[in-house]
C-alpha positions as CSV (number, residue, x, y, z in Angstrom):
1,M,0.0,0.0,0.0
2,V,1.5,3.3,-1.0
3,T,0.8,7.0,-1.5
4,F,2.5,9.0,-4.3
5,A,4.3,12.3,-4.0
6,P,2.2,15.2,-5.3
7,G,2.0,15.1,-9.1
8,K,3.5,11.6,-9.3
9,G,1.9,8.3,-10.1
10,V,2.5,4.7,-10.9
11,K,4.7,5.3,-14.0
12,G,7.0,7.6,-12.2
13,A,7.2,5.3,-9.2
14,D,8.0,2.4,-11.5
15,R,11.0,4.3,-12.9
16,W,12.0,5.2,-9.4
17,F,11.8,1.5,-8.3
18,G,13.8,0.5,-11.4
19,S,16.5,3.1,-10.5
20,G,17.1,1.4,-7.2
21,Y,15.3,4.1,-5.3
22,Q,17.8,6.8,-6.5
23,G,16.8,10.5,-5.9
24,E,13.9,12.0,-4.2
25,P,11.3,9.5,-2.9
26,L,8.2,9.4,-5.1
27,V,6.3,6.9,-2.9
28,T,5.5,6.5,0.7
29,F,5.2,2.9,1.7
30,L,2.4,2.4,4.3
31,G,2.8,-1.3,4.8
32,G,2.8,-4.6,3.0
33,M,3.6,-8.2,3.1
34,Q,5.5,-10.9,1.3
35,T,4.1,-13.7,-0.9
36,I,1.4,-15.6,1.0
37,P,1.4,-19.4,0.5
38,A,-1.8,-21.0,-0.9
39,G,-4.3,-21.7,1.9
40,E,-2.7,-19.1,4.3
41,S,-4.2,-15.8,5.5
42,V,-2.5,-12.6,6.5
43,F,-4.1,-9.5,8.0
44,L,-2.6,-6.0,7.7
45,T,-4.0,-3.0,9.6
46,I,-3.3,0.4,8.2
47,D,-4.8,3.8,9.4
48,L,-6.1,5.6,6.2
49,E,-6.9,9.3,6.1
50,P,-10.0,10.7,4.3
51,G,-9.3,12.6,1.1
52,V,-5.9,10.8,0.5
53,Q,-5.4,8.8,-2.7
54,Y,-3.9,5.3,-2.0
55,T,-2.7,2.6,-4.3
56,A,-2.5,-1.1,-3.5
57,I,0.2,-2.8,-5.6
58,D,0.7,-6.5,-6.2
59,F,4.3,-6.8,-7.4
60,T,3.8,-10.4,-8.2
61,T,1.0,-9.9,-10.7
62,E,1.7,-6.2,-11.3
63,S,-1.9,-5.4,-10.6
64,K,-2.7,-2.0,-9.0
65,E,-5.8,-0.6,-7.4
66,T,-6.2,3.1,-6.6
67,F,-8.8,4.5,-4.3
68,T,-9.6,7.5,-2.1
69,V,-11.0,7.2,1.4
70,S,-14.1,9.3,1.9
């Protein structure tokens, strides 16, 4: 789970990740977990703020879901 620096998004963050995190951070990591074995469950608790845009990223499947808390 991440938030992006103002004016930045997934494409800019992908370049930043690919650079080995060189330069000014474009992403704030709020929490995450490693690969979860089949049949296992993991719970992650994160305090989310209203009005902030968040993105959940699955680095294994490269899927991304962006949402804003109301």
